[in-house]
C-alpha positions in Angstrom: -78.5 24.6 48.6 -74.8 25.8 47.2 -71.7 25.3 48.8 -68.8 27.2 48.1 -65.7 25.1 48.8 -62.1 27.2 50.0 -59.3 24.8 50.1 -56.5 27.8 48.7 -53.1 27.3 47.4 -51.4 24.5 48.7 -48.0 22.6 48.0 -48.2 20.5 44.7 -51.2 22.5 43.1 -50.0 24.2 39.5 -51.1 26.1 37.1 -51.6 25.2 33.4 -50.7 26.6 30.6 -53.8 26.0 28.2 -52.0 27.6 25.4 -49.1 24.4 24.8 -50.2 20.7 23.0 -48.9 18.1 24.0 -46.2 17.0 25.3 -44.2 15.9 21.8 -42.4 12.5 21.8 -38.5 12.7 21.8 -36.8 12.3 18.0 -35.7 8.6 17.4 -32.0 8.0 18.0 -29.8 7.4 14.4 -28.4 3.9 13.8 -24.7 3.6 11.9 -22.4 1.7 11.7 -18.3 1.7 11.3 -15.9 0.7 8.3 -13.6 -2.2 8.6 -9.7 -2.3 6.5 -8.0 -5.6 7.6 -5.7 -8.3 6.2 -7.0 -11.1 4.8 -4.9 -14.7 5.6 -3.2 -16.3 4.1 -5.5 -19.2 4.8 -8.9 -19.9 6.6 -11.2 -17.2 7.6 -10.3 -14.2 8.6 -13.4 -12.4 10.7 -14.1 -8.5 9.9 -15.9 -7.2 12.4 -18.5 -4.1 11.7 -19.8 -2.2 15.0 -23.6 -0.8 14.9 -24.7 1.9 16.6 -26.5 4.1 18.2 -26.5 7.4 19.1 -28.6 7.4 22.3 -30.1 5.0 24.3 -32.7 3.9 22.9 -36.1 3.3 25.6 -37.7 0.6 23.7 -35.8 -2.5 21.5 -34.1 -1.5 18.0 -34.1 -4.5 15.3 -32.2 -3.2 12.1 -31.7 -5.4 8.9 -27.7 -6.2 8.2 -27.0 -7.3 4.4 -23.5 -7.9 2.6 -23.0 -6.4 -0.5 -20.1 -7.7 -3.5 -17.9 -4.8 -4.6 -14.2 -5.2 -5.9 -14.6 -8.6 -3.9 -17.2 -10.8 -4.2 -19.5 -13.9 -2.4 -18.6 -16.7 -1.8 -15.1 -16.2 -3.3 -13.3 -13.4 -0.8 -16.3 -13.4 1.1 -18.9 -15.5 3.6 -22.3 -13.4 2.4 -24.7 -12.1 5.7 -28.7 -11.6 5.5 -29.5 -11.1 9.5 -31.8 -9.4 11.3 -30.1 -7.2 14.5 -31.4 -6.4 17.7 -30.2 -3.8 20.1 -32.1 -4.5 23.3 -33.7 -1.0 25.4 -30.5 1.1 26.7 -28.0 -0.8 24.2 -26.1 1.5 21.8 -23.8 -1.0 20.0 -24.0 -4.1 18.4 -21.1 -6.5 16.2 -22.2 -7.8 13.1 -19.0 -10.2 11.8 -18.8 -11.3 8.3 -16.3 -14.0 7.5 -13.5 -13.0 4.8 -11.5 -16.1 3.3 -8.0 -16.2 3.3 -5.6 -17.3 0.7 -1.9 -16.6 -1.0 -2.2 -15.0 -4.8 -1.0 -11.4 -4.8 -3.9 -9.1 -5.5 -5.7 -5.6 -4.8 -7.0 -4.6 -1.6 -10.8 -5.2 -2.9 -14.3 -4.2 -0.7 -17.7 -5.1 -0.4 -20.2 -3.3 1.5 -22.5 -4.0 5.2 -26.0 -2.7 4.5 -28.3 -1.5 6.9 -32.1 -1.8 6.4 -35.4 -2.0 7.3 -34.8 -0.8 11.1 -37.3 -0.4 13.7 -37.1 1.9 16.6 -34.5 4.4 15.3 -33.6 6.2 11.8 -30.7 5.1 9.6 -28.3 7.6 9.5 -25.1 6.0 8.2 -26.6 3.3 7.0 -22.9 1.0 4.8 -19.6 0.2 6.2 -17.5 -0.3 3.9 -14.7 -3.0 4.0 -11.2 -3.6 2.6 -9.4 -6.7 2.3 -6.1 -5.5 2.6 -3.9 -7.7 0.2 -0.8 -9.2 2.4 0.5 -11.3 -0.1 4.0 -10.8 -1.9 5.6 -12.8 -5.2 8.1 -14.8 -4.2 10.5 -15.5 -7.5 14.7 -16.0 -8.5 15.6 -13.0 -10.6 12.6 -10.3 -10.3 13.3 -8.6 -13.4 10.8 -6.6 -16.4 12.2 -5.2 -19.2 10.5 -2.2 -21.0 10.8 -1.9 -24.8 9.2 0.9 -25.9 6.7 2.6 -27.2 4.3 -0.6 -27.4 5.9 -1.7 -24.2 7.3 2.1 -22.0 7.7 2.0 -18.6 4.4 2.3 -16.3 6.3 2.2 -12.9 6.4 5.8 -12.6 5.8 7.6 -9.0 5.8 3.3 -7.4 8.2 1.7 -5.6 9.5 -2.0 -5.3 10.4 -3.8 -1.9 12.8 -7.1 -2.7 12.7 -9.0 0.5 15.3 -12.1 0.5 14.0 -15.2 1.5 15.9 -17.5 4.2 18.2 -18.7 2.2 18.7 -15.5 0.1 18.4 -17.1 -3.1 14.8 -16.2 -3.4 13.2 -12.5 -2.9 9.3 -11.8 -2.2 8.6 -8.7 -4.4 5.4 -6.3 -3.0 5.3 -3.0 -5.2 4.3 0.0 -2.8 0.9 1.7 -4.1 1.4 5.4 -6.0 -0.7 7.5 -3.3 1.4 5.9 -1.0 4.5 7.5 -2.3 3.0 10.5 -4.3 6.1 12.6 -5.5 9.1 12.2 -3.8 11.4 10.2 -3.1 11.3 7.6 -0.4 15.0 9.1 1.0 15.9 12.6 0.4 18.4 12.8 -1.9 19.6 16.4 -0.2 23.0 15.9 2.0 24.4 12.9 -0.2 28.1 12.9 -1.6 28.0 13.3 -5.7 29.7 11.0 -8.1 32.1 12.4 -10.4 30.0 9.9 -13.4 31.0 10.7 -17.4 29.7 8.6 -20.0 29.6 5.3 -19.6 31.0 5.1 -16.3 31.1 3.1 -13.3 32.4 3.9 -10.2 33.0 2.2 -6.5 31.7 3.0 -3.1 33.0 1.5 0.0 30.7 1.3 2.7 31.3 2.4 6.3 33.6 -0.1 8.8 31.3 -3.0 9.9 28.5 -2.3 7.7 27.8 -4.7 4.2 25.3 -5.4 1.7 23.2 -8.4 -0.2 22.8 -9.8 -2.9 21.8 -13.8 -3.5 23.5 -14.6 -0.4 26.0 -13.2 -0.9 27.4 -9.9 1.5 29.7 -7.1 0.2 31.1 -4.2 1.6 32.0 -2.6 -1.9 30.0 -2.2 -4.7 29.6 -0.3 -7.9 28.1 2.7 -9.3 26.8 2.7 -12.4 25.9 6.3 -15.5 23.1 3.8 -16.7 21.7 3.5 -13.8 22.5 0.0 -12.1 24.7 -1.1 -9.6 27.3 -4.0 -9.9 29.2 -5.6 -6.8 31.8 -8.1 -8.7 33.1 -6.1 -11.2 32.6 -2.4 -13.0 30.1 -2.8 -15.9 29.9 0.0 -18.2 27.8 -1.8 -20.7 25.5 0.6 -22.4 23.1 -1.7 -24.3 19.7 -2.5 -21.6 19.4 -6.2 -22.9 18.4 -8.8 -20.7 21.8 -10.8 -21.5 23.2 -7.7 -20.3 21.3 -7.3 -16.8 21.2 -11.0 -16.0 25.3 -11.6 -17.3 26.6 -10.4 -13.6 25.2 -9.2 -10.2 23.0 -6.7 -10.5 20.3 -4.1 -9.4 19.0 -2.3 -11.9 17.0 0.5 -11.1 16.8 1.7 -14.2 19.2 0.1 -16.5 19.1 2.1 -19.9 21.6 4.2 -22.0 22.0 7.1 -19.3 24.5 10.9 -19.4 24.9 12.3 -16.1 27.1 14.6 -17.7 24.1 15.6 -20.6 22.4 16.7 -17.5 21.5 15.7 -13.7 23.6 14.2 -10.6 24.8 11.0 -8.5 24.8 10.8 -5.4 25.0 8.0 -2.4 23.6 8.3 1.4 25.1 5.7 3.9 22.2 5.9 7.1 22.1 3.9 9.3 20.4 1.1 8.5 21.2 1.3 4.9 23.4 2.7 2.1 21.1 4.7 -0.5 21.9 5.8 -4.6 20.1 8.4 -6.5 19.9 9.0 -10.2 19.1 13.0 -9.8 17.0 14.6 -12.8 20.1 12.4 -15.3 19.1 12.6 -18.9 19.2 9.9 -22.3 21.9 10.0 -23.6 22.2 12.1 -26.5 18.6 13.7 -25.4 17.6 17.0 -23.2 15.0 14.5 -20.6 15.1 14.4 -17.0 14.9 10.8 -14.9 15.0 10.8 -11.5 14.9 7.1 -9.6 16.3 5.5 -6.4 17.9 2.8 -4.7 17.9 1.7 -0.8 20.1 -1.4 -0.1 19.5 -2.1 3.9 21.2 -3.4 5.8 19.3 -6.9 6.7 19.0 -7.7 2.4 16.3 -6.0 1.4 16.5 -3.7 -1.5 13.6 -0.6 -2.2 13.6 0.8 -6.0 11.5 3.6 -6.7 11.0 5.8 -9.7 9.4 9.4 -9.7 9.9 11.0 -12.4 10.9 8.7 -15.8 11.1 9.8 -19.1 12.4 7.2 -20.7 10.5 4.9 -21.8 12.6 1.6 -22.7 14.9 0.6 -19.7 15.5 -2.6 -17.4 14.6 -2.6 -13.4 15.4 -6.0 -11.1 17.6 -8.0 -9.5 20.3 -10.3 -11.5 21.5 -13.3 -10.1 24.7 -13.0 -12.4 23.4 -16.8 -13.9 23.1 -14.8 -17.2 19.9 -15.5 -19.7 19.0 -19.7 -19.9 15.9 -21.6 -20.4 13.2 -21.1 -18.3 13.3 -17.3 -17.3 11.3 -15.1 -17.8 10.6 -11.3 -16.7 7.7 -10.3 -14.5 5.0 -7.6 -14.8 5.9 -6.1 -11.5 2.5 -3.0 -11.9 0.3 -6.3 -12.2 2.1 -7.2 -8.3 
């Protein structure tokens, strides 16, 4: 005997769509690693901490291989190699990995290395390369920092660059740092607009008096006035109209050579001075070499705290002298330095 059950519709009973397949599994999360830029320090080791991240929490544990790869920085000279497996537990979205970078006092360009992700389990790889940038934080201490350019075989190579001279504790030495070209671009650090134009002739010099209460200094000596020369330099104890840019001429008096060359502002361009709250700025804007129809633009910033900045954004001349002079003259053992490699 057949018995039919008639249970009827009841709560919790739903229909099934037999046309649909099984519910797809959720996509695994994506792994990525960040970039890190940091100064190296002068000694010991500095830890560069990279973060490995998941795009979403995982329902299971995730593992990934992490290795370092040399770039312009190498191992073990610049940093300690890393080769390890990281684990992110279920529900965890971040974990860090550290690279020990070696400190030093050698002036050098910024250096890079990579931290790479590979062989991931439980997640897919997204941005699997982290860039580590070891930023140079070292400067060159020197007593008389200057450089002479002699012409086509040794042409001026500091265009679109800024050099900052910071006095040491005694004021008789300077730390020298050179700004990257990309930081300066094509503009002078201080806009010369609004400056007071100096009426300089050829091989001329004009005194500038600072506002009361302000002084500038060079090699431990403070001055409330200085002399701006048409030939691209500033002197302090005397006027100097010399147009021959030899090392002996540069070093024969206390001097800042922004671009010491035989220049003539009467042929083109202008020289101006600005007195600001923290510095006085002298700009040679588009000044020509004597007898030539060219253009040379450069600037001196003399900070009241003793720092001195030189910048160049359009130099046509191939020869000249840039840097500082302590006024003690040319003597044995005193040599120019290559500012472009600092």
